[in-house]
C-alpha positions as YAML, in Angstrom:
chain: A
units: angstrom
residues:
- id: 1
  name: MET
  ca: [49.84, 13.07, 74.94]
- id: 2
  name: ASP
  ca: [48.73, 16.37, 76.39]
- id: 3
  name: LEU
  ca: [50.18, 19.43, 74.66]
- id: 4
  name: SER
  ca: [51.48, 21.00, 77.83]
- id: 5
  name: GLU
  ca: [53.33, 17.81, 78.83]
- id: 6
  name: ALA
  ca: [55.41, 17.75, 75.70]
- id: 7
  name: LEU
  ca: [56.30, 21.30, 75.02]
- id: 8
  name: ASP
  ca: [58.18, 24.05, 76.68]
- id: 9
  name: GLY
  ca: [58.82, 26.83, 74.21]
- id: 10
  name: TRP
  ca: [57.64, 28.55, 70.95]
- id: 11
  name: PRO
  ca: [57.84, 31.16, 68.15]
- id: 12
  name: SER
  ca: [60.74, 32.17, 65.97]
- id: 13
  name: GLY
  ca: [60.45, 33.76, 62.57]
- id: 14
  name: GLY
  ca: [58.60, 36.56, 60.83]
- id: 15
  name: ASN
  ca: [55.50, 38.39, 61.86]
- id: 16
  name: GLN
  ca: [51.94, 37.52, 60.92]
- id: 17
  name: SER
  ca: [49.46, 40.08, 59.77]
- id: 18
  name: GLY
  ca: [45.70, 39.77, 59.61]
- id: 19
  name: GLY
  ca: [43.51, 37.13, 61.16]
- id: 20
  name: GLY
  ca: [43.05, 33.55, 60.09]
- id: 21
  name: GLY
  ca: [45.69, 33.63, 57.36]
- id: 22
  name: PRO
  ca: [48.83, 31.53, 57.09]
- id: 23
  name: TRP
  ca: [51.81, 32.13, 59.27]
- id: 24
  name: PRO
  ca: [54.70, 33.79, 57.48]
- id: 25
  name: GLY
  ca: [56.11, 31.69, 54.70]
- id: 26
  name: GLN
  ca: [53.22, 29.25, 54.69]
- id: 27
  name: PRO
  ca: [51.32, 28.45, 51.49]
- id: 28
  name: SER
  ca: [48.21, 27.29, 53.32]
- id: 29
  name: ASN
  ca: [46.78, 26.88, 56.81]
- id: 30
  name: PRO
  ca: [48.09, 28.95, 59.71]
- id: 31
  name: THR
  ca: [51.59, 28.00, 60.81]
- id: 32
  name: TRP
  ca: [54.22, 29.42, 63.00]
- id: 33
  name: PRO
  ca: [56.80, 31.33, 60.97]
- id: 34
  name: GLY
  ca: [59.59, 29.45, 59.33]
- id: 35
  name: GLN
  ca: [57.69, 26.19, 58.99]
- id: 36
  name: PRO
  ca: [57.89, 24.35, 55.65]
- id: 37
  name: THR
  ca: [54.79, 22.20, 56.23]
- id: 38
  name: ASN
  ca: [51.22, 22.91, 55.21]
- id: 39
  name: ASN
  ca: [49.95, 22.56, 58.74]
- id: 40
  name: PRO
  ca: [49.86, 25.05, 61.58]
- id: 41
  name: THR
  ca: [53.01, 25.08, 63.64]
- id: 42
  name: TRP
  ca: [54.31, 26.94, 66.60]
- id: 43
  name: PRO
  ca: [57.46, 28.84, 65.62]
- id: 44
  name: GLY
  ca: [60.64, 26.91, 65.97]
- id: 45
  name: GLY
  ca: [58.95, 23.55, 65.44]
- id: 46
  name: GLN
  ca: [60.20, 20.78, 63.19]
- id: 47
  name: SER
  ca: [58.86, 20.09, 59.73]
- id: 48
  name: GLY
  ca: [56.54, 17.15, 59.43]
- id: 49
  name: GLY
  ca: [53.06, 15.96, 58.71]
- id: 50
  name: GLY
  ca: [51.25, 17.97, 61.33]
- id: 51
  name: PRO
  ca: [51.45, 21.25, 63.23]
- id: 52
  name: MET
  ca: [54.47, 21.52, 65.47]
- id: 53
  name: TRP
  ca: [54.86, 23.01, 68.89]
- id: 54
  name: PRO
  ca: [58.41, 24.30, 68.52]
- id: 55
  name: GLY
  ca: [60.85, 21.84, 69.86]
- id: 56
  name: GLY
  ca: [58.32, 19.03, 69.65]
- id: 57
  name: ASN
  ca: [58.10, 15.75, 67.79]
- id: 58
  name: PRO
  ca: [58.41, 16.16, 63.99]
- id: 59
  name: SER
  ca: [55.12, 14.38, 63.35]
- id: 60
  name: GLN
  ca: [53.01, 16.61, 65.59]
- id: 61
  name: PRO
  ca: [52.59, 20.31, 66.36]
- id: 62
  name: ALA
  ca: [55.10, 22.09, 68.55]
- id: 63
  name: TRP
  ca: [55.49, 25.33, 70.49]
- id: 64
  name: PRO
  ca: [58.56, 27.40, 69.54]
- id: 65
  name: SER
  ca: [61.62, 26.79, 71.63]
- id: 66
  name: PRO
  ca: [62.46, 29.61, 74.07]
- id: 67
  name: SER
  ca: [66.13, 29.22, 73.21]
- id: 68
  name: PRO
  ca: [68.35, 26.91, 71.15]
- id: 69
  name: GLN
  ca: [68.13, 23.54, 72.81]
- id: 70
  name: PRO
  ca: [67.57, 19.87, 71.98]
- id: 71
  name: SER
  ca: [64.10, 19.05, 70.82]
- id: 72
  name: ALA
  ca: [61.69, 18.01, 73.53]
- id: 73
  name: PRO
  ca: [59.91, 14.69, 73.12]
- id: 74
  name: GLY
  ca: [56.31, 14.58, 72.13]
- id: 75
  name: GLY
  ca: [54.07, 17.18, 70.58]
- id: 76
  name: TRP
  ca: [50.48, 18.27, 70.14]
- id: 77
  name: PRO
  ca: [47.54, 15.96, 70.59]
- id: 78
  name: SER
  ca: [45.91, 14.94, 67.33]
- id: 79
  name: PRO
  ca: [43.73, 17.68, 65.83]
- id: 80
  name: ALA
  ca: [40.08, 17.51, 66.80]
- id: 81
  name: PRO
  ca: [37.70, 16.18, 64.13]
- id: 82
  name: GLY
  ca: [35.87, 19.48, 63.90]
- id: 83
  name: PRO
  ca: [36.54, 23.18, 64.46]
- id: 84
  name: GLY
  ca: [36.55, 24.53, 67.99]
- id: 85
  name: PRO
  ca: [34.32, 27.30, 69.26]
- id: 86
  name: THR
  ca: [34.57, 30.42, 67.19]
- id: 87
  name: VAL
  ca: [35.46, 33.68, 68.85]
- id: 88
  name: PRO
  ca: [34.88, 36.81, 66.77]
- id: 89
  name: SER
  ca: [37.77, 39.17, 66.34]
- id: 90
  name: ALA
  ca: [37.35, 42.58, 67.87]
- id: 91
  name: PRO
  ca: [36.03, 45.15, 65.41]
- id: 92
  name: GLN
  ca: [38.85, 47.46, 64.42]
- id: 93
  name: GLN
  ca: [36.97, 50.62, 65.31]
- id: 94
  name: SER
  ca: [36.70, 49.57, 68.97]
- id: 95
  name: LEU
  ca: [40.43, 49.19, 69.66]
- id: 96
  name: THR
  ca: [40.57, 51.89, 72.29]
- id: 97
  name: VAL
  ca: [42.43, 51.56, 75.58]
- id: 98
  name: PRO
  ca: [41.19, 50.59, 78.13]
- id: 99
  name: TYR
  ca: [40.00, 47.71, 75.95]
- id: 100
  name: SER
  ca: [37.51, 45.02, 76.96]
- id: 101
  name: GLN
  ca: [36.19, 42.03, 75.04]
- id: 102
  name: PRO
  ca: [33.83, 39.32, 76.30]
- id: 103
  name: LEU
  ca: [34.75, 35.69, 75.63]
- id: 104
  name: PRO
  ca: [31.33, 33.99, 75.45]
- id: 105
  name: SER
  ca: [32.82, 30.48, 75.27]
- id: 106
  name: GLY
  ca: [35.40, 31.16, 77.95]
- id: 107
  name: VAL
  ca: [38.95, 30.06, 77.23]
- id: 108
  name: TYR
  ca: [39.82, 26.52, 76.17]
- id: 109
  name: ASP
  ca: [42.60, 24.31, 74.88]
- id: 110
  name: LYS
  ca: [44.16, 25.72, 71.67]
- id: 111
  name: LEU
  ca: [42.51, 29.13, 71.91]
- id: 112
  name: LEU
  ca: [45.05, 31.60, 70.51]
- id: 113
  name: ILE
  ca: [44.73, 35.31, 71.31]
- id: 114
  name: THR
  ca: [46.85, 37.72, 69.25]
- id: 115
  name: ILE
  ca: [47.35, 41.29, 70.44]
- id: 116
  name: ALA
  ca: [49.28, 43.82, 68.36]
- id: 117
  name: GLY
  ca: [50.03, 47.41, 69.23]
- id: 118
  name: THR
  ca: [52.64, 50.00, 70.13]
- id: 119
  name: ILE
  ca: [54.07, 50.90, 73.53]
- id: 120
  name: LYS
  ca: [53.79, 54.61, 74.31]
- id: 121
  name: LEU
  ca: [57.00, 56.64, 74.53]
- id: 122
  name: ASN
  ca: [56.37, 57.55, 78.16]
- id: 123
  name: ALA
  ca: [55.10, 54.11, 79.18]
- id: 124
  name: ASP
  ca: [55.17, 53.12, 82.82]
- id: 125
  name: LYS
  ca: [53.27, 49.83, 82.49]
- id: 126
  name: ILE
  ca: [50.84, 47.82, 80.41]
- id: 127
  name: THR
  ca: [48.40, 45.16, 81.57]
- id: 128
  name: VAL
  ca: [46.60, 42.26, 79.90]
- id: 129
  name: ASP
  ca: [44.02, 40.50, 82.09]
- id: 130
  name: LEU
  ca: [41.93, 37.38, 81.56]
- id: 131
  name: SER
  ca: [39.17, 37.23, 84.15]
- id: 132
  name: THR
  ca: [35.98, 35.54, 85.32]
- id: 133
  name: SER
  ca: [32.97, 37.50, 86.52]
- id: 134
  name: SER
  ca: [34.59, 37.85, 89.95]
- id: 135
  name: ASP
  ca: [38.22, 36.71, 89.81]
- id: 136
  name: LEU
  ca: [41.36, 37.53, 87.85]
- id: 137
  name: ALA
  ca: [42.67, 34.33, 86.29]
- id: 138
  name: PHE
  ca: [45.77, 35.71, 84.53]
- id: 139
  name: HIS
  ca: [47.26, 39.14, 85.20]
- id: 140
  name: PHE
  ca: [50.13, 39.95, 82.80]
- id: 141
  name: ASN
  ca: [51.78, 43.22, 83.84]
- id: 142
  name: PRO
  ca: [55.00, 44.48, 82.18]
- id: 143
  name: ARG
  ca: [56.48, 47.36, 84.22]
- id: 144
  name: PHE
  ca: [59.02, 49.59, 82.52]
- id: 145
  name: ASN
  ca: [60.55, 51.18, 85.61]
- id: 146
  name: GLU
  ca: [60.04, 49.46, 88.92]
- id: 147
  name: GLY
  ca: [62.86, 50.77, 91.06]
- id: 148
  name: GLY
  ca: [64.96, 51.19, 87.95]
- id: 149
  name: GLN
  ca: [64.21, 47.66, 86.72]
- id: 150
  name: GLN
  ca: [62.05, 46.28, 83.93]
- id: 151
  name: VAL
  ca: [59.91, 43.38, 85.11]
- id: 152
  name: ILE
  ca: [56.88, 41.39, 83.98]
- id: 153
  name: VAL
  ca: [54.65, 40.49, 86.92]
- id: 154
  name: ARG
  ca: [52.21, 37.58, 86.55]
- id: 155
  name: ASN
  ca: [49.57, 36.77, 89.14]
- id: 156
  name: SER
  ca: [45.96, 35.84, 89.87]
- id: 157
  name: CYS
  ca: [43.43, 37.46, 92.21]
- id: 158
  name: ILE
  ca: [40.95, 34.93, 93.61]
- id: 159
  name: GLY
  ca: [38.35, 35.76, 96.24]
- id: 160
  name: LYS
  ca: [39.68, 39.33, 96.35]
- id: 161
  name: LYS
  ca: [43.11, 38.03, 97.38]
- id: 162
  name: TRP
  ca: [46.23, 38.27, 95.22]
- id: 163
  name: GLY
  ca: [48.29, 35.11, 94.91]
- id: 164
  name: LYS
  ca: [52.05, 34.73, 94.74]
- id: 165
  name: GLU
  ca: [53.67, 36.88, 92.05]
- id: 166
  name: GLU
  ca: [55.74, 35.27, 89.32]
- id: 167
  name: ARG
  ca: [58.55, 37.58, 88.20]
- id: 168
  name: GLU
  ca: [61.47, 35.48, 86.99]
- id: 169
  name: LEU
  ca: [62.29, 36.02, 83.31]
- id: 170
  name: GLN
  ca: [65.43, 36.11, 81.22]
- id: 171
  name: ARG
  ca: [64.35, 39.02, 79.07]
- id: 172
  name: PHE
  ca: [61.95, 41.95, 78.74]
- id: 173
  name: PRO
  ca: [60.67, 42.03, 75.14]
- id: 174
  name: PHE
  ca: [58.80, 45.35, 75.17]
- id: 175
  name: ALA
  ca: [60.37, 48.73, 74.34]
- id: 176
  name: LYS
  ca: [58.98, 52.24, 74.66]
- id: 177
  name: GLY
  ca: [57.83, 53.63, 71.32]
- id: 178
  name: GLN
  ca: [58.11, 50.22, 69.64]
- id: 179
  name: SER
  ca: [55.40, 48.03, 68.13]
- id: 180
  name: PHE
  ca: [54.86, 44.48, 69.33]
- id: 181
  name: GLU
  ca: [52.81, 41.38, 68.66]
- id: 182
  name: MET
  ca: [51.88, 39.23, 71.63]
- id: 183
  name: LYS
  ca: [50.29, 35.80, 71.49]
- id: 184
  name: ILE
  ca: [48.57, 34.01, 74.35]
- id: 185
  name: LEU
  ca: [47.89, 30.31, 73.80]
- id: 186
  name: CYS
  ca: [45.59, 28.55, 76.22]
- id: 187
  name: THR
  ca: [46.23, 24.86, 76.93]
- id: 188
  name: ASN
  ca: [44.49, 22.60, 79.41]
- id: 189
  name: ARG
  ca: [47.18, 23.33, 82.02]
- id: 190
  name: GLU
  ca: [48.59, 26.78, 81.32]
- id: 191
  name: PHE
  ca: [48.74, 29.95, 79.30]
- id: 192
  name: LYS
  ca: [51.75, 30.23, 76.99]
- id: 193
  name: VAL
  ca: [52.90, 33.72, 76.00]
- id: 194
  name: ALA
  ca: [55.07, 34.71, 73.06]
- id: 195
  name: VAL
  ca: [56.11, 38.23, 72.07]
- id: 196
  name: ASN
  ca: [57.40, 39.16, 68.61]
- id: 197
  name: ASN
  ca: [57.43, 35.50, 67.59]
- id: 198
  name: SER
  ca: [59.61, 34.38, 70.49]
- id: 199
  name: HIS
  ca: [58.41, 32.25, 73.40]
- id: 200
  name: LEU
  ca: [58.43, 34.26, 76.62]
- id: 201
  name: LEU
  ca: [56.77, 32.38, 79.47]
- id: 202
  name: GLU
  ca: [54.21, 29.91, 80.72]
- id: 203
  name: TYR
  ca: [51.67, 30.50, 83.49]
- id: 204
  name: LYS
  ca: [50.01, 27.49, 85.11]
- id: 205
  name: HIS
  ca: [46.26, 27.82, 85.54]
- id: 206
  name: ARG
  ca: [45.23, 28.85, 89.05]
- id: 207
  name: ILE
  ca: [41.57, 28.93, 88.02]
- id: 208
  name: THR
  ca: [40.90, 25.55, 86.43]
- id: 209
  name: ASP
  ca: [37.32, 26.21, 85.28]
- id: 210
  name: LEU
  ca: [38.52, 27.62, 81.97]
- id: 211
  name: ARG
  ca: [35.03, 28.25, 80.60]
- id: 212
  name: ALA
  ca: [34.44, 30.68, 83.45]
- id: 213
  name: ILE
  ca: [37.31, 32.88, 82.21]
- id: 214
  name: ASN
  ca: [35.12, 35.03, 80.01]
- id: 215
  name: LYS
  ca: [36.68, 38.46, 79.59]
- id: 216
  name: LEU
  ca: [39.84, 39.98, 78.09]
- id: 217
  name: ASN
  ca: [40.94, 43.42, 79.29]
- id: 218
  name: ILE
  ca: [43.91, 45.54, 78.16]
- id: 219
  name: TYR
  ca: [45.00, 48.65, 80.03]
- id: 220
  name: TYR
  ca: [47.45, 51.51, 80.35]
- id: 221
  name: ASP
  ca: [50.33, 52.77, 78.22]
- id: 222
  name: LEU
  ca: [49.84, 51.34, 74.74]
- id: 223
  name: THR
  ca: [47.84, 51.76, 71.57]
- id: 224
  name: LEU
  ca: [46.19, 48.76, 69.93]
- id: 225
  name: SER
  ca: [46.15, 47.85, 66.25]
- id: 226
  name: LYS
  ca: [44.77, 44.29, 66.42]
- id: 227
  name: VAL
  ca: [43.07, 41.89, 68.81]
- id: 228
  name: HIS
  ca: [42.28, 38.53, 67.21]
- id: 229
  name: MET
  ca: [40.97, 35.19, 68.48]
- id: 230
  name: GLU
  ca: [41.30, 31.85, 66.74]
- id: 231
  name: THR
  ca: [41.21, 28.16, 67.56]
- id: 232
  name: LEU
  ca: [44.23, 26.16, 66.46]
- id: 233
  name: PRO
  ca: [43.56, 22.72, 64.95]
...
């Protein structure tokens, strides 16, 4: 079963520091926080023999549930027999904003991007973009004061034309002057985003040639402490 068909939410639990290590509370292998198993899990998942996508089937990985709700059927596809493409983490000395990092292998199923930093006290907006050489595949744009409202705009710009904005969200997880950890998980059908170990949203791919999405950019009113890439099993 395809990951994106079975899961609809993710993280809950403590924070993870460093790259490639276990998720909080895990004795080995990266896992989403709060998971008792040895295998990687997405926060909020069930314990079992393999990584959980929270809210998924106990025997397979799950993505953390966005809110308390009955478990969704299904889970992750079986882990691949070998490791996926490796993407080097950004060197710490280069974490200046605007920030840009090439993704030589493009994006792909189970690529996990972790971004940690602090929102500036006078922040108006921040932006995280995943783009091809000519188009903007995923534009993630939290705005702290748009007509007195806090909103996270998601969109794509293809052929120099912006698509339809996605704005609906139940919460705004960023706060001025506060640190954050954001995770972007690529699946074959969508990007999943979690902030501070809580599932936030999903964004269906509008550019389906994932390997062509070869650059990460981060802009505006934040400082960065970590940008890390890894491939989940």
